[in-house]
Backbone as numpy.savetxt, mean C-alpha at the origin, in Angstrom:
# Nx Ny Nz CAx CAy CAz Cx Cy Cz
-20.77 -0.28 -11.45 -19.48 0.39 -11.41 -18.37 -0.59 -11.76
-17.51 -0.19 -12.66 -16.31 -0.95 -13.00 -15.11 -0.02 -12.94
-14.05 -0.49 -12.31 -12.83 0.30 -12.27 -12.29 0.46 -13.69
-11.93 1.68 -14.05 -11.45 1.99 -15.40 -10.02 2.54 -15.30
-9.12 1.93 -16.04 -7.72 2.35 -16.01 -7.56 3.78 -16.48
-6.73 4.55 -15.76 -6.46 5.94 -16.12 -5.03 6.18 -16.59
-4.05 5.81 -15.75 -2.66 6.12 -16.08 -1.73 5.39 -15.13
-0.44 5.51 -15.42 0.62 4.95 -14.58 1.57 6.07 -14.19
2.04 6.02 -12.94 3.09 6.92 -12.47 4.26 6.06 -12.02
5.47 6.48 -12.41 6.65 5.81 -11.89 7.60 5.30 -12.96
8.83 5.13 -12.55 9.88 4.49 -13.33 10.88 3.95 -12.33
11.46 2.79 -12.62 12.42 2.20 -11.69 13.75 2.93 -11.78
14.35 3.14 -10.61 15.67 3.76 -10.55 16.48 3.08 -9.46
17.78 3.00 -9.67 18.69 2.52 -8.63 19.42 3.68 -7.96
19.04 4.90 -8.34 19.66 6.07 -7.73 19.04 6.31 -6.35
19.81 6.74 -5.39 19.27 6.94 -4.04 18.45 8.21 -3.87
18.48 9.10 -4.88 17.73 10.35 -4.80 17.11 10.63 -6.17
16.13 11.53 -6.17 15.55 11.98 -7.42 14.33 11.18 -7.85
13.76 11.61 -8.98 12.57 10.97 -9.52 12.79 9.49 -9.79
11.75 8.72 -9.57 11.83 7.28 -9.80 11.70 6.51 -8.50
11.23 5.26 -8.62 10.94 4.45 -7.44 11.93 3.29 -7.31
12.15 2.89 -6.07 12.93 1.70 -5.77 12.17 0.92 -4.69
11.49 -0.12 -5.11 10.63 -0.93 -4.24 9.64 -0.06 -3.46
8.74 0.62 -4.19 7.70 1.39 -3.50 6.71 0.47 -2.81
6.24 0.88 -1.63 5.34 0.02 -0.84 4.00 0.64 -0.54
3.87 1.96 -0.64 2.59 2.56 -0.29 2.56 3.99 -0.77
1.34 4.53 -0.90 1.16 5.95 -1.14 0.06 6.45 -0.21
0.05 7.76 0.00 -1.03 8.41 0.72 -1.13 9.84 0.21
-2.14 10.58 0.69 -2.45 11.89 0.13 -2.70 12.89 1.26
-2.15 14.11 1.11 -2.47 15.14 2.09 -3.77 15.83 1.68
-4.18 16.84 2.45 -5.48 17.47 2.22 -5.54 18.23 0.90
-4.38 18.59 0.34 -4.35 19.28 -0.95 -4.33 18.33 -2.13
-4.24 17.02 -1.85 -4.17 16.03 -2.92 -2.77 15.65 -3.34
-1.76 16.23 -2.69 -0.39 15.86 -3.01 -0.17 14.39 -2.65
0.62 13.70 -3.47 0.88 12.27 -3.30 2.23 12.07 -2.62
2.24 11.22 -1.61 3.46 10.85 -0.89 3.69 9.36 -1.09
4.80 9.00 -1.73 5.11 7.60 -2.02 6.24 7.12 -1.13
6.01 5.99 -0.47 7.01 5.38 0.39 7.83 4.38 -0.42
9.14 4.62 -0.50 10.06 3.69 -1.12 10.82 2.93 -0.03
10.65 1.63 -0.01 11.44 0.84 0.95 12.90 0.79 0.52
13.15 0.80 -0.80 14.51 0.76 -1.28 15.18 -0.58 -1.00
16.47 -0.59 -1.13 17.26 -1.80 -0.82 17.66 -1.71 0.66
16.82 -2.30 1.49 16.98 -2.07 2.93 18.28 -2.63 3.49
18.81 -3.70 2.87 20.06 -4.26 3.37 21.23 -3.30 3.16
21.08 -2.41 2.17 22.14 -1.44 1.88 21.78 -0.03 2.32
20.53 0.15 2.75 20.08 1.50 3.09 20.00 2.41 1.89
19.75 1.83 0.71 19.78 2.59 -0.54 18.38 2.88 -1.03
18.09 4.17 -1.27 16.83 4.54 -1.90 15.63 4.56 -0.99
15.83 4.39 0.31 14.72 4.43 1.26 14.34 5.88 1.50
13.10 6.26 1.13 12.71 7.65 1.25 11.22 7.83 0.95
10.72 9.02 1.27 9.38 9.45 0.92 9.50 10.46 -0.21
8.75 10.25 -1.30 8.78 11.17 -2.44 7.43 11.88 -2.57
7.48 13.14 -3.00 6.29 13.98 -3.07 6.08 14.43 -4.52
4.88 14.22 -5.04 4.54 14.63 -6.40 3.03 14.74 -6.51
2.54 15.20 -7.65 1.09 15.31 -7.81 0.60 14.36 -8.90
-0.70 14.39 -9.13 -1.31 13.46 -10.08 -0.77 13.67 -11.50
-0.39 14.90 -11.80 0.16 15.21 -13.12 1.65 14.89 -13.22
2.21 14.29 -12.18 3.59 13.82 -12.11 4.61 14.94 -11.97
4.15 16.10 -11.50 5.10 17.16 -11.16 5.79 16.78 -9.85
7.08 16.97 -9.82 7.94 16.50 -8.72 8.18 17.63 -7.73
8.03 17.34 -6.42 8.18 18.38 -5.40 9.25 18.06 -4.35
9.88 16.91 -4.45 10.97 16.66 -3.52 10.83 15.34 -2.79
11.69 15.16 -1.79 11.73 13.91 -1.05 12.42 14.14 0.29
12.26 13.16 1.19 12.94 13.21 2.48 13.08 11.79 3.03
13.98 11.65 3.97 14.21 10.36 4.62 15.33 9.57 3.98
15.84 8.60 4.73 16.87 7.70 4.25 16.86 6.44 5.09
17.62 5.43 4.64 17.64 4.16 5.34 18.84 4.00 6.26
18.91 2.81 6.88 20.07 2.39 7.69 20.45 3.39 8.76
19.59 3.57 9.73 19.92 4.45 10.84 18.78 4.52 11.82
19.05 5.17 12.94 18.04 5.30 13.99 17.66 6.75 14.24
18.09 7.66 13.38 17.75 9.06 13.55 16.31 9.35 13.18
15.85 10.57 13.43 14.44 10.91 13.17 14.05 10.84 11.70
15.03 10.92 10.78 14.73 10.84 9.35 15.12 9.50 8.73
15.49 8.53 9.58 15.91 7.23 9.09 14.81 6.19 9.23
14.80 5.25 8.28 13.87 4.13 8.33 14.67 2.83 8.21
14.17 1.78 8.85 14.78 0.46 8.74 13.99 -0.42 7.78
12.74 -0.72 8.13 11.86 -1.50 7.24 10.51 -0.78 7.20
10.42 0.33 6.46 9.16 1.07 6.40 8.11 0.29 5.60
6.85 0.45 5.99 5.79 -0.37 5.39 4.64 0.46 4.83
4.10 1.38 5.62 2.85 2.04 5.21 2.84 3.49 5.66
1.91 4.26 5.06 1.79 5.69 5.33 0.33 6.08 5.48
0.08 7.14 6.24 -1.29 7.68 6.37 -1.20 9.09 6.95
-2.10 9.96 6.51 -2.23 11.31 7.06 -3.40 11.35 8.04
-3.23 12.13 9.13 -4.36 12.43 9.99 -5.00 13.74 9.53
-6.01 14.21 10.26 -6.74 15.41 9.84 -5.91 16.69 9.98
-4.79 16.62 10.70 -3.91 17.76 10.87 -2.83 17.82 9.79
-2.92 16.96 8.81 -1.90 16.85 7.76 -0.54 16.46 8.33
-0.57 15.61 9.34 0.65 14.99 9.85 0.79 13.62 9.19
1.97 13.36 8.67 2.22 12.12 7.94 2.78 11.07 8.91
2.09 9.93 9.00 2.51 8.81 9.83 3.12 7.74 8.93
4.29 7.21 9.33 5.00 6.19 8.56 5.36 5.04 9.50
4.83 3.85 9.21 5.14 2.70 10.06 6.48 2.09 9.67
7.18 1.56 10.68 8.51 0.97 10.46 8.60 -0.32 11.27
8.48 -1.45 10.58 8.57 -2.74 11.26 9.91 -2.93 11.94
10.96 -2.44 11.31 12.30 -2.68 11.82 12.59 -2.00 13.14
12.11 -0.76 13.29 12.39 0.00 14.51 11.29 -0.13 15.55
10.15 -0.70 15.16 9.03 -0.82 16.10 8.37 0.51 16.39
8.40 1.42 15.40 7.87 2.77 15.59 6.95 3.15 14.45
6.12 4.15 14.72 5.44 4.89 13.67 5.94 6.32 13.78
6.69 6.78 12.79 7.27 8.11 12.82 6.30 9.11 12.19
6.32 10.33 12.71 5.36 11.35 12.29 6.13 12.57 11.77
5.68 13.07 10.60 6.35 14.18 9.93 5.34 15.25 9.52
5.84 16.45 9.30 5.04 17.49 8.66 4.96 17.20 7.17
4.13 17.98 6.47 4.02 17.80 5.02 5.35 18.04 4.30
6.22 18.84 4.90 7.52 19.13 4.29 8.60 18.15 4.74
8.22 17.14 5.52 9.19 16.14 5.93 9.95 16.46 7.18
9.47 17.40 7.96 10.12 17.74 9.24 9.68 16.74 10.30
10.59 16.06 10.98 10.20 15.10 12.02 9.47 15.81 13.16
8.36 15.23 13.61 7.55 15.82 14.67 7.61 15.00 15.95
7.25 13.74 15.88 7.28 12.85 17.04 7.12 11.43 16.54
7.03 10.47 17.44 6.86 9.09 17.02 5.95 8.35 17.98
5.35 7.30 17.47 4.49 6.40 18.25 5.27 5.11 18.46
5.35 4.65 19.71 6.11 3.45 20.00 7.59 3.75 20.11
8.39 2.71 20.35 9.82 2.91 20.52 10.15 3.47 21.89
11.42 3.54 22.19 11.85 3.98 23.51 11.58 5.44 23.78
11.58 6.27 22.73 11.41 7.71 22.93 10.10 8.21 22.35
9.14 7.32 22.15 7.89 7.70 21.53 7.06 8.66 22.36
6.49 9.67 21.72 5.59 10.61 22.40 4.38 9.85 22.93
3.89 8.91 22.14 2.83 8.02 22.59 3.51 6.72 23.00
3.49 6.42 24.27 4.37 5.41 24.82 3.95 3.97 24.71
3.08 3.61 23.80 2.66 2.22 23.68 3.71 1.42 22.91
3.92 0.20 23.33 4.85 -0.68 22.63 4.19 -1.21 21.37
4.95 -1.20 20.26 4.47 -1.73 19.00 5.44 -2.82 18.54
4.89 -3.96 18.15 5.70 -5.09 17.74 5.52 -5.34 16.24
6.44 -4.82 15.47 6.36 -4.95 14.03 5.21 -4.19 13.42
5.09 -2.86 13.71 3.98 -2.10 13.13 4.02 -2.12 11.61
2.88 -2.45 11.01 2.83 -2.65 9.57 1.81 -1.71 8.94
0.56 -2.16 8.78 -0.46 -1.30 8.21 -0.91 -0.23 9.18
-1.25 0.95 8.66 -1.78 2.03 9.49 -2.91 2.72 8.74
-3.89 3.20 9.51 -5.02 3.92 8.91 -5.68 4.75 9.99
-6.38 5.80 9.57 -7.15 6.65 10.48 -8.63 6.53 10.16
-9.47 6.75 11.18 -10.90 6.90 10.94 -11.24 8.39 10.97
-12.52 8.71 10.84 -12.94 10.11 10.75 -12.69 10.88 12.04
-12.51 10.18 13.16 -12.26 10.83 14.45 -10.78 10.88 14.80
-9.93 10.62 13.85 -8.47 10.63 14.03 -7.97 9.54 14.96
-8.73 8.47 15.12 -8.19 7.30 15.79 -7.24 6.59 14.83
-6.09 6.17 15.35 -5.08 5.49 14.55 -5.20 3.99 14.77
-5.22 3.23 13.67 -5.22 1.77 13.73 -3.90 1.26 13.20
-3.28 0.36 13.95 -1.98 -0.19 13.60 -2.04 -1.71 13.66
-1.71 -2.38 12.55 -1.53 -3.82 12.62 -0.10 -4.11 13.03
0.05 -5.06 13.96 1.37 -5.45 14.44 1.63 -6.88 14.00
2.45 -7.01 12.99 2.68 -8.33 12.38 3.35 -9.29 13.35
4.29 -8.80 14.13 5.03 -9.69 15.03 4.17 -10.17 16.19
3.16 -9.39 16.57 2.28 -9.76 17.68 0.95 -10.34 17.21
0.70 -10.31 15.91 -0.58 -10.77 15.34 -1.76 -10.10 16.04
-1.73 -8.76 16.03 -2.81 -8.03 16.69 -3.06 -6.69 16.00
-4.19 -6.09 16.38 -4.59 -4.77 15.90 -4.70 -3.85 17.10
-4.09 -2.67 17.01 -4.13 -1.69 18.10 -4.82 -0.42 17.62
-5.72 0.10 18.47 -6.41 1.36 18.20 -5.93 2.39 19.21
-5.50 3.55 18.70 -4.96 4.62 19.53 -5.71 5.91 19.20
-6.19 6.62 20.21 -6.93 7.85 19.93 -5.98 9.01 19.65
-6.55 10.17 19.33 -5.74 11.32 18.92 -4.87 11.89 20.01
-5.08 11.49 21.26 -4.24 11.93 22.37 -3.20 10.90 22.76
-3.14 9.80 22.01 -2.14 8.78 22.29 -2.57 7.71 23.25
-3.86 7.66 23.59 -4.35 6.64 24.51 -4.74 5.38 23.74
-4.29 4.23 24.22 -4.65 2.97 23.59 -6.10 2.64 23.96
-6.95 2.54 22.94 -8.37 2.24 23.16 -8.62 0.74 23.22
-7.93 -0.01 22.40 -7.99 -1.47 22.51 -6.81 -2.10 21.79
-6.52 -3.33 22.19 -5.56 -4.18 21.49 -6.24 -5.52 21.32
-6.38 -5.94 20.08 -7.15 -7.14 19.76 -6.28 -8.09 18.94
-6.37 -9.36 19.28 -5.73 -10.35 18.45 -4.66 -11.16 19.14
-4.44 -12.32 18.59 -3.38 -13.23 19.00 -3.16 -14.17 17.81
-2.05 -14.90 17.79 -1.81 -15.79 16.66 -2.88 -16.87 16.55
-3.35 -17.11 15.34 -4.35 -18.14 15.11 -5.18 -17.84 13.88
-6.19 -18.67 13.64 -7.05 -18.48 12.47 -8.53 -18.42 12.82
-8.86 -18.24 14.10 -10.24 -18.04 14.51 -10.60 -16.57 14.34
-11.87 -16.23 14.60 -12.28 -14.83 14.54 -11.47 -14.01 15.54
-11.03 -12.82 15.12 -10.23 -11.91 15.93 -8.86 -12.49 16.29
-8.45 -13.52 15.58 -7.07 -13.98 15.62 -6.45 -13.66 14.25
-5.14 -13.44 14.25 -4.45 -13.04 13.03 -3.18 -13.85 12.85
-2.72 -13.87 11.61 -1.44 -14.47 11.30 -0.69 -13.52 10.38
0.16 -12.72 10.97 0.93 -11.70 10.27 0.02 -10.71 9.54
-0.85 -10.01 10.26 -1.73 -9.02 9.61 -0.91 -7.90 8.98
-1.41 -7.39 7.87 -0.66 -6.38 7.12 -1.52 -5.13 6.97
-2.20 -4.96 5.83 -2.93 -3.73 5.59 -4.15 -3.57 6.46
-4.55 -2.30 6.67 -5.74 -1.98 7.46 -6.42 -0.76 6.83
-7.75 -0.74 6.90 -8.51 0.38 6.35 -9.77 0.58 7.17
-10.39 1.75 7.04 -11.66 2.03 7.71 -12.67 2.48 6.67
-13.96 2.37 7.03 -15.00 2.87 6.14 -15.73 4.04 6.78
-16.77 4.56 6.10 -17.47 5.73 6.59 -18.22 5.51 7.88
-18.54 4.26 8.21 -19.23 3.93 9.46 -18.26 3.67 10.60
-16.97 3.76 10.32 -15.97 3.52 11.37 -15.58 2.07 11.52
-16.08 1.19 10.64 -15.68 -0.21 10.69 -14.24 -0.36 10.19
-13.59 -1.41 10.64 -12.18 -1.62 10.37 -12.00 -2.92 9.58
-11.14 -2.87 8.58 -10.87 -4.02 7.72 -9.38 -4.35 7.83
-9.08 -5.61 8.12 -7.69 -6.03 8.29 -7.35 -7.09 7.26
-6.27 -6.85 6.50 -5.76 -7.85 5.58 -4.95 -8.86 6.39
-5.59 -9.99 6.69 -5.00 -11.04 7.52 -4.12 -11.90 6.62
-2.89 -11.44 6.42 -2.02 -11.86 5.32 -1.84 -13.37 5.23
-1.36 -13.96 6.28 -1.04 -15.39 6.19 -2.26 -16.29 6.37
-3.39 -15.72 6.79 -4.64 -16.48 6.84 -5.46 -16.32 5.55
-4.96 -15.55 4.61 -5.60 -15.39 3.29 -7.05 -14.93 3.40
-7.27 -13.86 4.15 -8.64 -13.38 4.34 -8.62 -11.92 4.78
-9.80 -11.31 4.72 -10.02 -9.97 5.25 -10.99 -10.10 6.42
-10.63 -9.56 7.57 -11.55 -9.53 8.71 -12.12 -8.13 8.87
-13.44 -8.06 9.11 -14.13 -6.80 9.32 -14.58 -6.71 10.77
-14.26 -5.57 11.41 -14.60 -5.33 12.82 -15.44 -4.07 12.91
-16.24 -3.96 13.98 -16.97 -2.71 14.20 -16.06 -1.71 14.89
-16.50 -0.45 15.09 -15.60 0.56 15.68 -15.08 0.21 17.07
-15.78 -0.68 17.79 -15.33 -1.09 19.12 -14.46 -2.33 19.09
-14.15 -2.82 17.90 -13.28 -3.97 17.79 -13.98 -5.31 17.85
-15.31 -5.31 17.74 -16.05 -6.58 17.75 -16.11 -7.16 16.33
-15.99 -8.46 16.26 -15.98 -9.13 14.97 -17.33 -9.00 14.27
-17.28 -8.69 12.96 -18.49 -8.64 12.15 -18.54 -9.82 11.19
-17.50 -9.96 10.36 -17.47 -11.07 9.42 -16.09 -11.20 8.79
-15.93 -12.27 8.04 -14.67 -12.53 7.35 -14.97 -12.69 5.86
-14.03 -12.24 5.03 -14.15 -12.36 3.58 -12.97 -13.16 3.05
-13.26 -14.13 2.18 -12.20 -14.84 1.48 -11.67 -16.06 2.20
-10.93 -16.84 1.43 -10.19 -17.98 1.94 -9.06 -18.28 0.97
-8.21 -19.24 1.32 -7.03 -19.51 0.50 -7.43 -20.06 -0.87
-6.75 -19.57 -1.90 -6.98 -20.09 -3.24 -6.77 -19.05 -4.31
-7.07 -19.42 -5.56 -6.92 -18.49 -6.67 -8.21 -18.30 -7.45
-9.33 -18.78 -6.93 -10.63 -18.55 -7.56 -11.11 -17.14 -7.21
-12.21 -16.72 -7.82 -12.77 -15.41 -7.51 -13.19 -15.38 -6.03
-12.79 -14.33 -5.34 -13.11 -14.21 -3.93 -12.18 -14.95 -3.00
-11.19 -15.65 -3.55 -10.17 -16.34 -2.76 -8.87 -15.55 -2.85
-8.03 -15.69 -1.83 -6.81 -14.88 -1.76 -5.58 -15.74 -1.53
-4.45 -15.20 -1.95 -3.14 -15.77 -1.66 -2.27 -14.64 -1.13
-2.23 -14.50 0.17 -1.46 -13.46 0.87 -1.94 -12.05 0.52
-3.15 -11.69 0.91 -3.63 -10.33 0.67 -2.86 -9.33 1.53
-2.31 -8.32 0.90 -1.42 -7.39 1.62 -2.09 -6.09 2.01
-3.18 -5.73 1.33 -3.79 -4.41 1.56 -5.26 -4.46 1.20
-6.03 -3.57 1.81 -7.45 -3.43 1.47 -7.80 -1.95 1.54
-8.59 -1.49 0.58 -9.13 -0.13 0.59 -10.64 -0.25 0.43
-11.38 0.70 1.00 -12.84 0.66 0.98 -13.35 1.99 0.44
-14.21 1.95 -0.59 -14.74 3.18 -1.15 -16.00 3.63 -0.43
-16.59 4.74 -0.87 -17.75 5.31 -0.20 -19.00 4.47 -0.29
-19.03 3.49 -1.18 -20.16 2.58 -1.31 -19.96 1.30 -0.51
-18.81 1.19 0.13 -18.51 -0.01 0.91 -17.85 -1.12 0.12
-17.54 -0.87 -1.16 -16.83 -1.88 -1.95 -15.38 -1.98 -1.49
-14.86 -3.19 -1.50 -13.49 -3.45 -1.06 -12.57 -3.72 -2.25
-11.36 -3.19 -2.16 -10.33 -3.38 -3.18 -9.15 -4.05 -2.49
-8.91 -5.31 -2.82 -7.92 -6.12 -2.10 -6.74 -6.42 -3.01
-5.55 -6.05 -2.59 -4.35 -6.44 -3.33 -4.04 -7.89 -2.98
-4.37 -8.76 -3.91 -4.19 -10.21 -3.76 -2.76 -10.52 -4.18
-1.85 -10.20 -3.29 -0.42 -10.11 -3.59 0.14 -11.39 -4.19
-0.14 -12.54 -3.57 0.41 -13.80 -4.06 -0.18 -14.25 -5.38
-1.37 -13.75 -5.72 -1.99 -14.07 -7.01 -1.74 -12.98 -8.06
-0.97 -11.96 -7.71 -0.59 -10.87 -8.64 -1.83 -10.22 -9.28
-2.78 -9.83 -8.45 -4.02 -9.23 -8.97 -4.67 -8.42 -7.87
-5.70 -7.66 -8.26 -6.52 -6.91 -7.32 -7.96 -7.37 -7.51
-8.62 -7.70 -6.40 -10.02 -8.12 -6.48 -10.92 -7.05 -5.89
-12.06 -6.84 -6.54 -13.06 -5.89 -6.07 -14.25 -6.69 -5.57
-14.65 -6.44 -4.32 -15.78 -7.13 -3.70 -16.81 -6.11 -3.25
-18.08 -6.49 -3.27 -19.11 -5.59 -2.77 -19.16 -5.66 -1.25
-20.00 -4.85 -0.58 -20.00 -4.83 0.89 -20.31 -6.17 1.54
-20.99 -7.06 0.81 -21.30 -8.39 1.34 -20.23 -9.42 0.99
-19.21 -8.98 0.29 -18.13 -9.88 -0.07 -18.31 -10.59 -1.39
-19.34 -10.23 -2.15 -19.54 -10.84 -3.45 -18.54 -10.27 -4.47
-18.03 -11.13 -5.30 -17.04 -10.73 -6.29 -17.65 -9.79 -7.32
-16.95 -8.69 -7.64 -17.40 -7.73 -8.64 -16.48 -7.66 -9.86
-15.18 -7.62 -9.61 -14.26 -7.37 -10.72 -12.86 -7.85 -10.37
-12.14 -8.28 -11.40 -10.75 -8.66 -11.25 -9.89 -7.67 -12.03
-8.90 -7.09 -11.38 -7.94 -6.22 -12.04 -6.60 -6.94 -12.10
-6.03 -7.02 -13.29 -4.74 -7.68 -13.46 -3.65 -6.75 -13.96
-4.02 -5.48 -14.22 -3.04 -4.51 -14.66 -3.20 -4.15 -16.12
-3.08 -2.85 -16.38 -3.18 -2.33 -17.75 -2.14 -1.24 -18.00
-1.00 -1.34 -17.38 -0.04 -0.24 -17.33 0.40 0.25 -18.70
0.59 1.55 -18.77 1.21 2.22 -19.91 2.44 2.96 -19.38
3.21 3.54 -20.26 4.39 4.29 -19.82 3.96 5.55 -19.08
4.64 5.84 -18.00 4.40 7.08 -17.26 5.07 8.25 -17.96
4.70 9.46 -17.55 5.37 10.65 -18.08 6.87 10.61 -17.78
7.23 10.18 -16.58 8.65 10.09 -16.23 9.38 9.13 -17.16
8.75 7.98 -17.45 9.38 7.00 -18.33 9.51 7.54 -19.75
8.48 8.21 -20.23 8.53 8.79 -21.58 9.65 9.82 -21.68
9.80 10.64 -20.65 10.85 11.66 -20.68 12.23 11.02 -20.67
12.40 9.97 -19.89 13.70 9.29 -19.82 14.03 8.65 -21.16
13.05 7.99 -21.77 13.28 7.32 -23.05 13.56 8.32 -24.17
12.96 9.50 -24.08 13.18 10.52 -25.11 14.64 10.95 -25.18
15.30 11.01 -24.03 16.71 11.42 -24.00 17.65 10.21 -24.05
17.08 9.02 -24.18 17.88 7.79 -24.34 17.33 7.03 -25.55
17.55 7.55 -26.76 16.91 6.99 -27.96 17.27 5.53 -28.24
18.47 5.10 -27.87 18.84 3.70 -28.09 17.94 2.77 -27.27
17.68 3.18 -26.04 16.77 2.40 -25.19 15.36 2.38 -25.77
14.93 3.54 -26.27 13.59 3.63 -26.85 13.48 2.73 -28.08
14.52 2.70 -28.90 14.51 1.86 -30.09 14.46 0.37 -29.73
15.26 -0.01 -28.73 15.26 -1.40 -28.29 13.90 -1.79 -27.72
13.28 -0.86 -27.04 11.97 -1.14 -26.46 10.93 -1.39 -27.56
10.97 -0.57 -28.60 9.98 -0.70 -29.68 10.11 -2.04 -30.40
11.28 -2.60 -30.42 11.50 -3.86 -31.14 11.33 -5.08 -30.23
10.99 -4.85 -28.97 10.84 -5.95 -28.01 9.38 -6.31 -27.81
9.13 -7.55 -27.43 7.78 -8.00 -27.09 7.61 -7.91 -25.58
6.93 -6.89 -25.13 6.76 -6.65 -23.69 5.39 -7.09 -23.19
4.61 -7.70 -24.05 3.28 -8.19 -23.67 3.17 -9.66 -24.03
4.05 -10.46 -23.43 4.08 -11.89 -23.71 2.89 -12.56 -23.03
1.96 -13.06 -23.81 0.76 -13.68 -23.26 0.77 -15.20 -23.42
1.60 -15.72 -24.29 1.67 -17.15 -24.53 3.01 -17.67 -24.00
3.04 -17.96 -22.69 4.28 -18.37 -22.05 4.36 -19.89 -21.97
5.57 -20.43 -21.91 5.71 -21.89 -21.78 5.17 -22.38 -20.44
4.95 -23.67 -20.35 4.30 -24.26 -19.18 5.04 -23.98 -17.88
6.36 -23.92 -17.93 7.13 -23.71 -16.70 7.11 -22.25 -16.24
6.44 -21.38 -16.99 6.34 -19.97 -16.59 4.87 -19.56 -16.45
4.07 -20.40 -15.81 2.64 -20.14 -15.74 2.15 -19.72 -14.36
3.02 -19.62 -13.37 2.57 -19.15 -12.06 2.25 -17.66 -12.15
1.37 -17.13 -11.28 1.07 -15.70 -11.33 2.32 -14.82 -11.25
3.27 -15.20 -10.41 4.50 -14.43 -10.28 5.26 -14.39 -11.61
5.39 -15.54 -12.26 6.15 -15.60 -13.51 5.45 -14.86 -14.64
4.13 -14.99 -14.70 3.38 -14.27 -15.73 3.52 -12.77 -15.53
3.38 -12.31 -14.28 3.52 -10.89 -13.99 4.91 -10.37 -14.32
5.92 -11.18 -14.03 7.30 -10.73 -14.25 7.65 -10.67 -15.74
6.95 -11.44 -16.57 7.27 -11.50 -17.99 6.42 -10.59 -18.86
5.35 -10.02 -18.30 4.39 -9.27 -19.11 4.24 -7.88 -18.52
4.74 -6.87 -19.22 4.95 -5.56 -18.62 3.69 -4.88 -18.12
2.59 -4.99 -18.83 1.41 -4.22 -18.43 0.69 -4.82 -17.23
0.98 -6.07 -16.88 0.30 -6.74 -15.78 0.92 -6.36 -14.44
0.13 -6.53 -13.36 0.65 -6.30 -12.02 1.78 -7.29 -11.73
2.80 -6.76 -11.04 3.88 -7.60 -10.53 4.25 -7.04 -9.15
3.77 -7.71 -8.12 3.99 -7.23 -6.77 3.01 -6.15 -6.34
1.69 -6.33 -6.59 0.73 -5.31 -6.12 0.62 -5.37 -4.60
1.12 -4.36 -3.92 1.29 -4.43 -2.48 0.35 -3.52 -1.71
-0.13 -2.45 -2.34 -0.93 -1.47 -1.61 -2.06 -0.94 -2.48
-3.23 -0.74 -1.85 -4.39 -0.11 -2.50 -4.80 1.10 -1.67
-4.92 2.24 -2.32 -5.37 3.46 -1.67 -6.33 4.21 -2.58
-7.26 4.96 -2.00 -8.26 5.72 -2.74 -8.14 7.19 -2.35
-8.08 8.08 -3.36 -7.99 9.50 -3.05 -9.38 10.13 -3.03
-9.44 11.44 -2.80 -10.72 12.14 -2.68 -11.45 12.29 -4.01
-10.78 11.96 -5.12 -11.40 12.04 -6.44 -11.88 10.66 -6.91
-11.98 9.72 -5.98 -12.41 8.35 -6.29 -11.51 7.70 -7.33
-10.21 7.86 -7.11 -9.22 7.19 -7.93 -8.50 6.17 -7.06
-8.37 4.98 -7.60 -7.72 3.87 -6.91 -6.26 3.79 -7.35
-5.34 3.77 -6.38 -3.91 3.70 -6.64 -3.40 2.33 -6.20
-2.84 1.58 -7.13 -2.25 0.28 -6.83 -0.73 0.40 -6.98
-0.04 0.25 -5.87 1.42 0.33 -5.86 2.01 -1.06 -6.09
2.95 -1.14 -7.04 3.63 -2.40 -7.35 5.10 -2.29 -6.94
5.50 -3.09 -5.93 6.88 -2.95 -5.49 7.86 -3.55 -6.50
7.51 -4.64 -7.18 8.46 -5.28 -8.10 8.59 -4.52 -9.41
7.52 -3.86 -9.84 7.56 -3.13 -11.11 7.86 -1.64 -10.90
7.94 -1.21 -9.65 8.33 0.17 -9.32 7.43 1.20 -10.00
6.12 1.07 -9.77 5.18 2.00 -10.39 3.85 1.97 -9.64
2.97 2.89 -10.02 1.63 2.97 -9.45 0.64 3.01 -10.61
-0.28 2.06 -10.65 -1.35 2.08 -11.64 -2.59 2.70 -11.00
-3.24 3.59 -11.74 -4.35 4.37 -11.20 -5.62 4.08 -12.00
-6.73 3.90 -11.27 -8.01 3.54 -11.87 -9.10 4.48 -11.37
-10.04 4.79 -12.24 -11.23 5.55 -11.88 -12.26 4.58 -11.31
-12.72 4.82 -10.07 -13.73 3.94 -9.47 -15.01 4.72 -9.15
-15.17 5.88 -9.76 -16.38 6.67 -9.54 -17.54 6.06 -10.31
-18.74 6.55 -10.03 -19.92 6.09 -10.77 -19.81 6.41 -12.25
-18.97 7.38 -12.61 -18.81 7.77 -14.01 -17.89 6.84 -14.79
-17.32 5.82 -14.09 -16.36 4.95 -14.77 -17.04 3.81 -15.52
-18.37 3.77 -15.49 -19.09 2.72 -16.23 -18.81 2.80 -17.72
């Protein structure tokens, strides 16, 4: 199996509403396959922070939420999203110390953590969130360097972790995912590794170490696991996505193959001067000078490559979605057995 590029969704916008992304950080999917994209926006200004709803064909269905506030529809530093089996949308917010919960239409329902949380557990910098098949919620807490498991009734089942680099210790953990067996994978961001735990929170093994070789990471921000147990890690600091098999053996490196999205094509069609300038520009610079050879600089100078790959998610059609916060888009890959 090799991941095969399919398409790109997104276009950068500085507008606070409407189609287009402003520092997108994550996507998730409801039971109908609708896509919900979390835009962090310009958090210092409260600009463009919102959840946008659209489908795979890029049809637009609306948005909700805003930044700079403490109301039920406000976010401070939103990070990640996940749906439970009831089609309730959970959104983590490091800034407020809460996970806010909404209906599919964006109606506020309740919250986890915070002073008025329906589920009264304290959360310290909630970052990554994920559900298992039994609707247990897993939350990484970056400020506490721990992982918390909460059942569907709001009871804390365990809290694991403390600052450090030993097994079951974390250093600013970020993304979290589960597999079909109920095992949990944590992107241990500042330790440059992925830790795998069993459903009871016992350590199984660790994948990766610091570096830029195959199987090494530089600030991994997210991990997704497919039905075969393969892992897809957004190697954020190296501006790439690595695919590992269930034993942690390297399978594939993804560096980005972006094309223009439907939204971008439509915008350029009504802005012909921009389209003309684009056609005469070199947007695939592969031979850069020596002072522009870091992964960040290469990504920033070459349009089709990843620049800020922050989140990996897999939908029910075995499509991998890589969200890029710096390039304001989502690159989508086929990871099914048919992608060979």
